[in-house]
N, C-alpha and C positions, 0 to 999 in steps of 0.2 A: 621237737625238732621236722617230727613225720610231715608236717603241712608244705615244709619247702623242699626242694628236689635237692639230693644226696650230692649230687655235681655242684650244684648253686654255692650250698653248704661249704664242702671243701673246698674250692676254688675262690667264691665272693667272696667269703672270709678275707683270704689275702691280698684283694683287691681294695676293701674296706680299710684294710692295715696300712698298704701301701700307700693311700692316701694320704694317713697319718703321718707315714714315716716322711715322706716326702715333705710334709710342713717343719716337721721336727730338725731336719738336715737343714732345712734352709734357714728357720730362726736360729739354728745354733751355727750357722754357716761353714759348716762341714766342708773340707776339700775332698778332692776324687780320692779313692783307696790308690795304692800304687798298680802298675798295671800287673805284676806278676800275682796280684792278689786274687783279682777277676775270676780267676777260673776256680781257686777256692771258694769264692763266695758263690759261683754257681754252682758248686756241688752242695754245699750249704742249701741255698734255697731249692733244690732239687729233692733235699730231704726232707727238710722240715717245712718248706712253704709249698711245694706240691705233690711230694709224694705220698706223707704220713697223711695230713687233712684229706687229701682227696680218696685216697686208697679207703682208710677210716671211714670217713661216710658214706661213703657207696658199703663198704659192706655190714654197716649199721642199720643200712635200711630193711636187711631182712634178718637181722642177728639183733636179738635183746641185750642192752649195753651191759648187764652183768656176766652174758659169755663172753662179750667182745673183751672187758675187764681181762680175764682168764688169757687170753692171748697177750693182750698189751702188756699183761705181766711180765712177759719174755724179754720187754726191754732192757731193764737193769743187766741183765747180764747182758746180753747185746751190746748195751754202750761200753762195759768194763770189756767184751774181747775186742772192740775195734778198739778201744785206748792203748789196751795192751800192744794188739799188733801196730797201731799207727805210732805208739813211742819205741817201738822194738824191745819191750821185757819179752823177757823169758819165765814165764810163769810155771808154776809148780804141776806135776802131775797131780794134784788134789782139786787143783783150780779149774782144769780142763774136765775132772771127773763131775765136780759138782756142776760144774753150767752145762755140761749133758746130760745131768740126771733132770735139770730144770728144763731142758729142751724136750727130753723124752715125756715128760709129765704133759706138757703142753700140747703135744702132738696127741699123747693118747686120748685126754679131755677131748680136743676137737675131733678126733676119727670117733667117739663115743656117740656122738653126735648122727654120725653115717659111718657104719663099723667097715673098715676096708680103703676108707679113704678118706681124704679133709674135701669139706664140701668148699665149692669157689668161694663165699666170703672168708672161711676162715683163711684160705690161702693170699685173699687180700689184705686181710690184718696181719699176717707174718711177713707181706711185702712193705705192710706201712711199719712195721717194728723195725724192720732193715732201714727202712729208710730214713726214720727219724734217728737210728743211732749213728748212720752215716753224717747227717745233720747235725747231730748235738757233739759228737767227736771233733770234726772238721771245724764247725761254728766255735767251739770252745778254744781250739787252737789260734781260731783267728783272733778270738777278744783279745788274747795276749798281747798282740800287735796296734787292733784298730780299736778297741774299746768293746766293753758289750751290747751296749743298744745301738752303736754304729753295725754292728755287724748284721743285726736281724733288719735293720733300717735297709743298708747298702742290699741286702739279699731279697728284702720284699720289693726295693723297684726294678731292680734286676732281672725278675719274674713278672712284672705287670704288664709289661706288653706284650707278653703272651698270656696272661691271664686273662686282662682286662676284653681282648675280642672273644675268647672262649666263654667268658661268662655271660655275654649278652647275647651271645647268638643260642647260649644254654635259656637264658630267660625268656627269649623269643619264642623257642621251642616248647616251653614247658609253663611259662607266664609265673606270675608271682601273687602270690596268695596268702600271706603268713597268718597265723593267729597271734593273738598279743603275746601269747608265751612263745612262741617259736622264733616271733620276732627280738624277742628281749635275749633270749637264747642265741640266736644270730647273733645280736647287739656284744653278748658275751664273747662268743668265741674268736669273733673279728679283733675287738678292741685289749681282751685281757690275755686269752691262749694263744693268738697269733701274733700279739702285739708287748704288751706292757709285759706279761708275764717272760718274755725271753732277756729283757734288762736283766733281772734277778738270775734265771738259770744259766745266762752264760757269764754272768759274771762269779757266779756260784762253781760253775764247773771250772773257770780260768785260775780262779784263786785255791780251790779246794781240792783240785784232781778230777779229773774225768772219772774215771772210774769209783772213786771213792764217794764222791757227791751224788753221782748218778744212782746210788744206790737207795735216793730218798725217794726212787720211783716205785720201791719195794710198797712203798703206803697205796701206792694207786690202786690196786685190784682189791685191797679189802674195802677202801673208801668207795668205791665205786659198787660195788657190793651194797655198801650201805645205803647209799644216794639211790641205787637203781630201785631197793625194797621202798625207802621214803616216797622220792618224786615223783617214781614210775611203775609202783604197784607191782612190780614185778616178783616173781618166786626164784627165790636164792638155793639151788638144791645142795644136797649134800658133796655130791662130787666136785660142783664148784668149790664149795669152801676146801674139800680135802685137796684139789689143784693148788687153791691159792698158798695153803700152809707149804704144800710140797717147794712149788715156785720160790716160796720167803724162804724155806730153808735150804735150798739147794745155792740161791744167791750167796745167802750168809756166810755157808760155807765155803765158796769161793773166793770171798772176800778177806775172810781169817786165812785163807790157803794162800792168797798174796802177800796179805799182811806176813804171816810166818816166812814167807819164801825173802821178801824185801829183809828182814829183821836177818836172814842169814847170810846175807850179802851176794844171792843169786841172780837179785834183777840189778 
């Protein structure tokens, strides 16, 4: 994807997905959502349509995907915490301790690249994680009222009037000269990651619970490390592997703490 500008990737995929969303909504003759839901749709769009794609795409221009995978590995914990806060639950101290361990592991890993400070790309990725967690949580709650695919379609359409002119201006400034591989990658992130994937994702979150189903994202860092080796020939360091294990263990412990607390009647 390096032959395509990062901002074009981050925002342009939402424009392509929005066109698909409009077509689907017209075919299915979906009515407009109730007025009270539009602010929540805007929050969802800000998180998953604008924030995460743009911030992560820019960061990946100067970071290897294997490194980014470790930072994004914080997303399951962030999603679980936001789900707890949004639902008004009261987790046990063990949950917060486990989550804090995962956060510390991520921050130590990022700081190891530049001792004493987080580099700009790392900060962008942390912002992307927070954006995605907010978008996942609010979108999953909306999916219980609107339906899973309707949520992402309306969120995409809501953002299209902002995204489209920005992408056009950016394309005019940087041009468009993708390779076959980067064009295929752009098509994938537009149609699958930004559109079709959310159909199943929001449906699963709405049915199974945001915190619990969100833990499936724990597979992402490990799979990213694997694919970065196979597809991008990137070197995976021992520090990355150890960090991945610590993050997996900390969020597993947080999930166990929540389950134990629920069974005791504290939630």
